[in-house]
All heavy atoms as an XYZ file, in Angstrom:
652
protein
N       4.281    -18.011      5.347
C       3.565    -16.720      5.283
C       3.949    -15.816      6.491
O       4.053    -16.419      7.546
C       2.092    -16.922      5.297
C       1.255    -15.644      5.320
S      -0.517    -15.805      5.080
C      -0.969    -16.080      6.669
N       4.109    -14.602      6.371
C       4.398    -13.739      7.461
C       3.763    -12.279      7.140
O       3.388    -12.112      5.946
C       5.899    -13.531      7.751
S       6.700    -12.697      6.382
N       3.546    -11.575      8.103
C       3.035    -10.242      7.894
C       3.769     -9.193      8.788
O       4.178     -9.511      9.804
C       1.576    -10.122      7.911
C       0.964    -10.249      9.269
C       0.770     -9.085     10.000
C       0.717    -11.455      9.886
C       0.147     -9.061     11.342
C       0.104    -11.546     11.149
C      -0.148    -10.344     11.869
O      -0.627    -10.416     13.116
N       3.747     -7.915      8.321
C       4.271     -6.843      9.113
C       3.271     -5.779      9.120
O       2.375     -5.700      8.297
C       5.629     -6.321      8.696
C       5.596     -5.855      7.198
C       6.609     -7.420      8.829
C       6.792     -5.032      6.804
N       3.376     -4.893     10.142
C       2.347     -3.789     10.148
C       3.103     -2.417     10.310
O       4.245     -2.405     10.699
C       1.384     -3.888     11.303
O       2.127     -3.791     12.487
C       0.607     -5.220     11.280
N       2.394     -1.391      9.902
C       2.844     -0.001     10.115
C       1.699      0.768     10.325
O       0.607      0.551      9.925
C       3.699      0.420      8.868
O       4.070      1.733      9.111
C       2.762      0.535      7.603
N       1.896      1.816     11.062
C       0.684      2.670     11.456
C       0.812      4.089     10.895
O       1.724      4.443     10.113
N      -0.076      4.975     11.320
C      -0.095      6.366     10.968
C      -0.921      6.664      9.736
O      -0.799      7.821      9.361
N      -1.697      5.825      9.107
C      -2.438      6.182      7.987
C      -3.779      6.621      8.215
O      -4.563      6.876      7.304
C      -2.512      4.935      7.056
C      -1.322      4.633      6.256
C      -0.276      3.845      6.868
C      -1.003      5.144      4.978
C       0.955      3.549      6.098
C       0.149      4.885      4.298
C       1.160      4.043      4.803
N      -4.102      6.926      9.419
C      -5.440      7.362      9.812
C      -5.476      8.939      9.705
O      -5.416      9.627     10.612
C      -5.801      6.991     11.210
C      -7.392      6.962     11.450
O      -8.136      7.283     10.593
O      -7.744      6.907     12.579
N      -5.638      9.368      8.419
C      -5.251     10.705      8.048
C      -6.593     11.430      7.830
O      -6.986     11.462      6.678
C      -4.298     10.921      6.877
O      -4.903     10.069      5.801
C      -2.879     10.436      7.300
N      -7.134     12.099      8.724
C      -8.428     12.731      8.607
C      -8.204     14.186      8.234
O      -9.086     14.910      7.727
C      -9.247     12.728      9.832
C      -9.736     11.346     10.253
N     -10.897     10.876      9.772
C      -9.137     10.396     10.989
C     -11.005      9.707     10.196
N     -10.012      9.383     10.942
N      -6.960     14.732      8.328
C      -6.764     16.148      7.949
C      -5.401     16.231      7.259
O      -4.444     15.566      7.684
C      -6.737     16.964      9.290
N      -5.263     17.219      6.404
C      -4.005     17.500      5.704
C      -3.312     16.306      5.144
O      -2.154     16.026      5.475
C      -3.113     18.370      6.545
C      -3.643     19.696      6.985
O      -4.299     20.347      6.175
N      -3.673     19.955      8.219
N      -4.093     15.516      4.485
C      -3.711     14.084      4.005
C      -2.594     13.974      3.067
O      -1.713     13.120      3.069
C      -4.869     13.296      3.517
C      -4.626     11.971      3.129
C      -5.874     11.229      2.936
O      -6.938     11.332      3.496
N      -5.896     10.441      1.781
N      -2.592     14.965      2.127
C      -1.691     14.736      1.033
C      -0.299     14.665      1.327
O       0.404     13.617      1.017
C      -1.806     15.990     -0.043
O      -3.285     15.993     -0.365
C      -1.013     15.819     -1.229
N       0.342     15.602      2.071
C       1.743     15.447      2.494
C       2.101     14.295      3.281
O       3.013     13.608      3.077
N       1.149     14.050      4.399
C       1.397     12.892      5.173
C       1.419     11.516      4.519
O       2.144     10.614      4.578
C       0.469     12.846      6.311
C       0.597     11.690      7.218
C       0.574     14.132      7.216
N       0.345     11.584      3.560
C       0.043     10.303      2.844
C       1.225      9.983      1.829
O       1.672      8.903      1.718
C      -1.301     10.310      2.133
C      -1.634      9.120      1.371
C      -2.549      8.280      2.158
O      -2.645      8.323      3.380
N      -3.143      7.362      1.551
N       1.707     11.078      1.186
C       2.832     10.893      0.282
C       4.077     10.379      1.006
O       4.702      9.497      0.454
C       3.192     12.167     -0.394
C       2.091     12.578     -1.411
O       1.300     11.730     -1.732
N       2.137     13.749     -1.889
N       4.347     10.877      2.204
C       5.526     10.343      2.976
C       5.340      8.956      3.338
O       6.354      8.141      3.322
C       5.666     11.320      4.173
N       4.096      8.685      3.875
C       3.849      7.278      4.322
C       4.001      6.254      3.240
O       4.624      5.148      3.365
C       2.560      7.189      5.043
C       2.389      7.891      6.416
C       0.895      7.955      6.802
C       3.116      7.096      7.454
N       3.426      6.550      2.075
C       3.493      5.662      0.974
C       4.812      5.583      0.331
O       5.187      4.468     -0.024
C       2.499      6.037     -0.127
C       1.029      5.917      0.214
C       0.041      6.500     -0.878
C       0.663      4.447      0.414
N       5.600      6.588      0.488
C       7.080      6.587      0.139
C       7.807      5.546      1.076
O       8.593      4.914      0.557
N       7.539      5.591      2.199
C       8.177      4.745      3.201
C       7.889      3.296      2.884
O       8.729      2.362      2.846
C       7.777      4.991      4.745
O       8.248      6.368      4.941
C       8.398      4.080      5.672
N       6.576      2.944      2.566
C       6.116      1.649      2.254
C       6.811      1.219      1.001
O       7.291      0.068      0.747
C       4.641      1.513      2.137
C       4.147      0.237      1.470
C       4.066      1.694      3.527
N       6.813      2.160     -0.051
C       7.492      1.838     -1.382
C       8.907      1.463     -1.266
O       9.441      0.454     -1.786
C       7.197      2.952     -2.271
O       7.807      2.834     -3.490
N       9.701      2.283     -0.431
C      11.001      2.069     -0.227
C      11.304      0.659      0.403
O      12.279     -0.007      0.116
C      11.721      3.176      0.501
C      11.786      4.523     -0.291
O      11.767      4.501     -1.490
N      11.863      5.626      0.407
N      10.544      0.301      1.488
C      10.500     -0.955      2.144
C      10.370     -2.040      1.222
O      11.005     -3.050      1.299
C       9.713     -0.994      3.292
N       9.360     -1.956      0.400
C       9.061     -3.033     -0.660
C      10.178     -3.285     -1.630
O      10.538     -4.302     -1.989
C       7.739     -2.823     -1.358
C       6.483     -3.014     -0.446
C       5.257     -2.525     -1.222
C       6.393     -4.538     -0.124
N      10.617     -2.093     -2.073
C      11.749     -2.107     -3.003
C      13.045     -2.746     -2.423
O      13.623     -3.698     -3.010
C      12.124     -0.826     -3.512
C      13.346     -0.505     -4.415
C      13.199     -1.357     -5.797
C      13.713      0.838     -4.680
N      13.402     -2.421     -1.140
C      14.524     -2.976     -0.518
C      14.290     -4.600     -0.263
O      15.284     -5.350     -0.559
C      14.766     -2.432      0.749
N      13.062     -4.873      0.047
C      12.748     -6.446      0.181
C      12.910     -7.094     -1.129
O      13.499     -8.161     -1.230
C      11.231     -6.495      0.711
C      10.800     -7.887      0.924
C      11.481     -8.709      1.823
C       9.660     -8.426      0.270
C      10.981    -10.021      1.979
C       9.264     -9.666      0.426
C       9.923    -10.521      1.288
N      12.354     -6.556     -2.150
C      12.481     -7.298     -3.494
C      13.951     -7.208     -4.046
O      14.299     -8.073     -4.723
C      11.357     -6.854     -4.401
C      10.149     -7.577     -4.273
C       9.207     -7.290     -3.402
C      10.018     -8.928     -5.027
C       8.016     -8.050     -3.144
C       8.970     -9.574     -4.762
C       7.894     -9.260     -3.887
O       6.910    -10.033     -3.660
N      14.632     -6.156     -3.771
C      16.062     -6.090     -4.207
C      16.792     -7.368     -3.508
O      17.640     -7.968     -4.152
C      16.693     -4.823     -3.871
C      16.290     -3.767     -4.882
O      15.684     -4.039     -5.914
O      16.523     -2.506     -4.641
N      16.587     -7.459     -2.226
C      17.217     -8.501     -1.519
C      16.703     -9.838     -1.951
O      17.626    -10.810     -2.112
C      16.904     -8.348      0.077
C      17.710     -9.251      0.913
O      19.093     -9.206      0.722
O      17.233    -10.011      1.688
N      15.546    -10.073     -2.302
C      15.096    -11.370     -2.802
C      15.803    -11.660     -4.117
O      16.141    -12.813     -4.378
C      13.612    -11.282     -2.956
C      12.653    -11.284     -1.796
C      11.193    -11.099     -2.081
C      12.880    -12.601     -0.902
N      15.983    -10.584     -4.979
C      16.606    -10.850     -6.309
C      17.909    -11.137     -6.105
O      18.489    -12.023     -6.795
C      16.460     -9.523     -7.105
N      18.712    -10.611     -5.093
C      20.217    -10.955     -4.944
C      20.154    -12.458     -4.525
O      21.226    -13.112     -4.921
C      20.699    -10.060     -3.784
C      21.996    -10.616     -3.255
C      20.845     -8.656     -4.257
N      19.252    -12.841     -3.874
C      19.293    -14.380     -3.463
C      18.558    -15.229     -4.454
O      18.316    -16.418     -4.280
C      18.565    -14.517     -2.018
C      19.393    -13.899     -1.004
N      19.245    -12.631     -0.586
C      20.277    -14.414     -0.123
C      20.090    -12.426      0.445
N      20.709    -13.427      0.673
N      18.101    -14.776     -5.588
C      17.537    -15.529     -6.662
C      16.208    -16.097     -6.398
O      15.737    -17.091     -6.998
N      15.469    -15.476     -5.582
C      14.150    -15.955     -5.179
C      12.926    -15.015     -5.290
O      11.850    -15.299     -4.924
C      14.145    -16.553     -3.800
C      14.936    -17.792     -3.526
C      14.409    -15.634     -2.694
N      13.264    -13.980     -6.066
C      12.216    -12.842     -6.202
C      10.873    -13.391     -6.929
O       9.813    -12.975     -6.624
C      12.647    -11.649     -6.931
N      11.132    -14.264     -7.769
C       9.947    -14.847     -8.502
C       9.088    -15.841     -7.762
O       8.120    -16.380     -8.150
C      10.412    -15.477     -9.819
C      10.892    -14.472    -10.868
O      10.483    -13.426    -10.761
O      11.558    -14.852    -11.834
N       9.598    -16.226     -6.508
C       8.872    -17.264     -5.723
C       8.106    -16.615     -4.558
O       7.494    -17.241     -3.744
C       9.877    -18.083     -5.108
C      10.709    -18.954     -6.088
C      11.817    -19.764     -5.508
O      11.702    -20.204     -4.354
N      12.964    -19.888     -6.176
N       8.144    -15.270     -4.507
C       7.436    -14.505     -3.522
C       6.498    -13.576     -3.990
O       6.717    -12.851     -4.992
C       8.503    -13.762     -2.614
C       7.861    -12.855     -1.520
C       9.484    -14.612     -1.939
N       5.268    -13.495     -3.389
C       4.230    -12.592     -3.750
C       3.922    -11.756     -2.438
O       3.651    -12.414     -1.375
C       2.954    -13.211     -4.178
O       3.270    -14.002     -5.401
C       1.787    -12.250     -4.576
N       3.704    -10.420     -2.546
C       3.539     -9.550     -1.464
C       2.209     -8.833     -1.697
O       1.993     -8.338     -2.821
C       4.628     -8.566     -1.125
O       5.872     -9.369     -0.981
C       4.413     -7.679     -0.116
N       1.449     -8.747     -0.663
C       0.056     -8.172     -0.668
C       0.088     -7.023      0.434
O       0.512     -7.267      1.594
C      -1.024     -9.163     -0.386
C      -2.519     -8.583     -0.183
C      -2.888     -7.908     -1.458
C      -3.347     -9.671      0.352
N      -0.168     -5.837     -0.017
C      -0.215     -4.621      0.912
C      -1.650     -4.196      0.896
O      -2.282     -4.112     -0.073
C       0.744     -3.628      0.504
N      -2.276     -4.033      2.136
C      -3.691     -3.592      2.230
C      -3.850     -2.776      3.481
O      -3.046     -2.710      4.338
C      -4.621     -4.846      2.258
C      -4.602     -5.619      3.579
C      -5.546     -5.421      4.493
C      -3.771     -6.610      3.970
N      -5.170     -6.233      5.676
C      -4.113     -6.974      5.310
C      -2.518     -7.161      3.434
C      -3.373     -7.815      6.038
C      -1.887     -8.054      4.204
C      -2.177     -8.409      5.530
N      -5.033     -2.217      3.627
C      -5.331     -1.515      4.701
C      -6.477     -2.210      5.448
O      -7.348     -2.768      4.855
C      -5.827     -0.026      4.416
O      -6.292      0.594      5.578
N      -6.470     -2.014      6.818
C      -7.497     -2.873      7.609
C      -8.812     -2.047      7.545
O      -9.871     -2.632      8.028
C      -7.026     -3.038      8.980
C      -7.198     -1.883      9.935
C      -6.039     -0.852      9.830
O      -5.298     -1.024      8.877
O      -6.070      0.134     10.649
N      -8.898     -0.831      7.078
C     -10.128     -0.181      6.954
C     -10.061      0.585      5.735
O      -9.133      1.096      5.182
C     -10.455      0.686      8.136
C      -9.452      1.812      8.420
C      -9.671      3.033      7.777
C      -8.474      1.705      9.325
C      -8.689      4.053      8.020
C      -7.530      2.663      9.557
C      -7.765      3.907      8.928
N     -11.361      0.921      5.251
C     -11.435      1.771      4.006
C     -11.408      3.256      4.182
O     -11.618      3.660      5.415
N     -11.373      4.030      3.198
C     -11.495      5.462      3.241
C     -12.561      5.836      2.360
O     -12.865      5.319      1.291
C     -10.193      5.990      2.860
C      -8.914      5.658      3.645
C      -9.023      5.825      5.094
N      -9.025      7.360      5.473
C      -8.976      7.758      6.751
N      -8.906      6.900      7.716
N      -8.991      8.933      7.034
N     -13.130      7.000      2.506
C     -13.998      7.665      1.592
C     -13.245      8.284      0.531
O     -12.069      8.660      0.716
C     -14.774      8.796      2.142
C     -15.867      8.302      3.321
C     -16.494      9.462      3.913
N     -17.426      8.996      4.959
C     -18.685      8.759      4.845
N     -19.300      9.025      3.759
N     -19.323      8.307      5.883
N     -13.667      8.266     -0.719
C     -12.971      8.755     -1.968
C     -12.894     10.284     -1.711
O     -11.905     10.937     -2.080
C     -13.541      8.319     -3.184
C     -12.861      8.944     -4.305
C     -13.423      6.788     -3.178
N     -13.998     10.962     -1.568
C     -14.158     12.402     -1.449
C     -13.469     13.046     -0.259
O     -13.604     12.526      0.878
C     -15.628     12.780     -1.461
C     -15.893     14.268     -1.565
C     -17.299     14.570     -1.601
C     -17.581     16.052     -1.676
N     -18.894     16.459     -1.639
N     -12.672     14.045     -0.509
C     -11.965     14.792      0.540
C     -12.992     15.487      1.484
O     -13.948     15.981      1.025
C     -11.118     15.874     -0.122
C     -10.126     16.606      0.757
C      -9.304     17.655      0.087
O      -8.239     17.177     -0.326
O      -9.727     18.801     -0.115
N     -12.672     15.518      2.740
C     -13.488     16.139      3.761
C     -13.098     17.640      3.814
O     -12.208     18.072      3.118
C     -13.552     15.389      5.092
C     -12.091     15.457      5.683
O     -11.326     16.265      5.533
N     -11.865     14.614      6.504
N     -13.752     18.397      4.736
C     -13.486     19.891      4.842
C     -12.100     20.164      5.384
O     -11.570     21.219      5.429
N     -11.402     19.096      6.116
C     -10.040     19.271      6.590
C      -8.918     18.821      5.668
O      -7.853     18.640      6.109
C      -9.956     18.529      7.874
O     -10.957     18.921      8.807
N      -9.256     18.650      4.396
C      -8.200     18.198      3.468
C      -7.743     16.795      3.675
O      -6.606     16.519      3.476
C      -7.067     19.234      3.306
C      -7.656     20.671      2.998
C      -6.563     21.519      2.562
N      -5.982     20.894      1.379
C      -5.638     21.646      0.349
N      -5.894     22.876      0.195
N      -5.101     20.876     -0.796
N      -8.620     16.021      4.227
C      -8.215     14.592      4.500
C      -9.464     13.766      4.024
O     -10.233     14.202      3.318
N      -9.413     12.454      4.485
C     -10.607     11.628      4.227
C     -10.913     10.978      5.340
O     -10.188     10.657      6.399
C     -10.271     10.499      3.126
O      -9.044      9.858      3.469
C      -9.895     11.208      1.735
N     -12.332     10.589      5.429
C     -12.834      9.915      6.597
C     -13.020      8.462      6.233
O     -12.784      7.921      5.105
C     -14.234     10.439      6.891
C     -14.144     11.914      7.344
O     -13.185     12.268      8.116
O     -14.915     12.696      6.825
N     -13.293      7.625      7.259
C     -13.473      6.180      7.173
C     -14.629      5.989      6.122
O     -15.543      6.690      6.198
C     -13.682      5.528      8.461
C     -12.620      5.641      9.411
N     -12.169      4.543     10.118
C     -11.708      6.678      9.781
C     -11.124      4.890     10.882
N     -10.877      6.161     10.703
N     -14.485      4.880      5.291
C     -15.461      4.555      4.292
C     -15.245      3.231      3.868
O     -14.681      2.324      4.496
N     -15.534      2.968      2.502
C     -15.487      1.603      1.969
C     -14.398      1.441      0.829
O     -14.184      0.355      0.385
C     -16.906      1.200      1.383
O     -17.274      2.225      0.382
C     -17.883      1.197      2.450
N     -13.817      2.470      0.432
C     -12.763      2.526     -0.666
C     -11.516      1.888      0.010
O     -11.021      2.483      0.978
C     -12.569      3.799     -1.308
N     -10.927      0.792     -0.509
C      -9.765      0.194      0.029
C      -8.877     -0.468     -0.975
O      -9.143     -1.516     -1.452
N      -7.908      0.228     -1.426
C      -6.852     -0.383     -2.442
C      -6.042     -1.482     -1.865
O      -5.712     -1.528     -0.717
C      -6.046      0.712     -2.958
C      -5.985      1.669     -1.733
C      -7.319      1.443     -1.024
N      -5.698     -2.373     -2.728
C      -4.765     -3.482     -2.315
C      -3.623     -3.428     -3.405
O      -3.914     -3.237     -4.563
C      -5.360     -4.826     -2.386
C      -6.520     -4.965     -1.357
S      -7.418     -6.574     -1.565
C      -6.287     -7.617     -0.630
N      -2.410     -3.654     -2.916
C      -1.266     -3.682     -3.878
C      -0.711     -5.039     -3.817
O      -0.338     -5.561     -2.802
C      -0.256     -2.638     -3.513
C      -0.747     -1.173     -3.567
C      -1.115     -0.587     -2.309
C      -0.893     -0.537     -4.790
C      -1.623      0.704     -2.369
C      -1.437      0.739     -4.749
C      -1.758      1.421     -3.581
N      -0.469     -5.702     -4.995
C       0.140     -7.013     -5.020
C       1.314     -6.942     -5.896
O       1.352     -6.466     -7.055
C      -0.925     -8.107     -5.569
C      -2.255     -8.024     -4.779
C      -0.308     -9.468     -5.705
C      -3.305     -8.923     -5.343
N       2.459     -7.406     -5.333
C       3.847     -7.381     -5.922
C       4.408     -8.711     -6.119
O       4.394     -9.461     -5.076
C       4.708     -6.377     -5.190
C       6.091     -6.268     -5.845
C       4.068     -5.067     -4.890
N       4.951     -9.146     -7.302
C       5.685    -10.336     -7.329
C       5.845    -10.743     -8.762
O       5.241    -10.170     -9.633
N       6.755    -11.661     -8.969
C       7.176    -12.075    -10.316
C       5.940    -12.658    -11.104
O       5.882    -12.541    -12.241
N       4.974    -13.346    -10.343
C       3.825    -14.000    -11.099
C       2.624    -13.129    -11.169
O       1.623    -13.661    -11.585
N       2.744    -11.799    -10.835
C       1.614    -11.023    -10.766
C       1.374    -10.291    -12.047
O       2.361     -9.771    -12.739
C       1.751     -9.873     -9.703
C       0.542     -8.848     -9.696
C       1.814    -10.484     -8.349
N       0.081    -10.395    -12.708
C      -0.186     -9.686    -13.895
C      -0.561     -8.287    -13.513
O      -1.547     -7.971    -12.836
C      -1.389    -10.516    -14.557
C      -1.618     -9.920    -15.982
C      -2.888    -10.571    -16.601
N      -4.058     -9.833    -16.111
C      -5.253    -10.241    -15.748
N      -5.394    -11.612    -15.896
N      -6.242     -9.511    -15.362
N       0.180     -7.371    -14.022
C       0.074     -5.958    -13.635
C      -1.274     -5.267    -14.200
O      -1.883     -5.916    -15.012
N      -1.654     -4.225    -13.450
C      -2.764     -3.365    -13.991
C      -3.810     -3.220    -12.831
O      -3.609     -3.574    -11.750
N      -4.908     -2.529    -13.249
C      -5.929     -2.344    -12.313
C      -6.944     -3.534    -12.515
O      -7.376     -3.732    -13.564
C      -6.610     -1.018    -12.551
C      -5.632      0.204    -12.354
C      -6.443      1.481    -12.658
C      -5.252      0.308    -10.846
N      -7.367     -4.098    -11.368
C      -8.404     -5.280    -11.545
C      -9.487     -4.961    -10.604
O      -9.326     -4.352     -9.536
C      -7.603     -6.590    -11.127
C      -6.420     -6.873    -11.933
N      -6.586     -7.411    -13.180
C      -5.126     -6.547    -11.758
C      -5.407     -7.632    -13.661
N      -4.458     -7.106    -12.894
N     -10.646     -5.474    -10.977
C     -11.813     -5.306    -10.187
C     -12.675     -4.006    -10.582
O     -12.238     -3.208    -11.402
N     -13.800     -3.923     -9.954
C     -14.668     -2.723    -10.218
C     -14.412     -1.648     -9.135
O     -14.219     -1.947     -8.123
C     -16.177     -3.250    -10.284
C     -16.399     -4.182    -11.399
C     -17.937     -4.538    -11.495
O     -18.740     -3.755    -11.055
O     -18.108     -5.689    -11.851
N     -14.718     -0.500     -9.583
C     -14.616      0.639     -8.647
C     -15.897      0.671     -7.802
O     -17.027      0.418     -8.243
C     -14.553      1.942     -9.456
C     -13.169      2.021    -10.228
C     -13.009      3.343    -10.863
O     -13.778      4.245    -10.828
N     -11.808      3.544    -11.520
């Protein structure tokens, strides 16, 4: 097991553009990682979990961002993962 971190997601204002760019960076990194795993024939042996250390409020604030709250998505990627949305809102 290993983990990496990235910062910059504490977006209280003008969240949409910043959030899109940050999530694009994470998406591209995960794609590169899994492409490399596939080249080595081990992609089905690895599961990756992406999460945030704190939640956000769902409702946008007056600054076009979101404040700290309890909503916190997790993304799980891997050959053995059953896709879809799981859990209650």
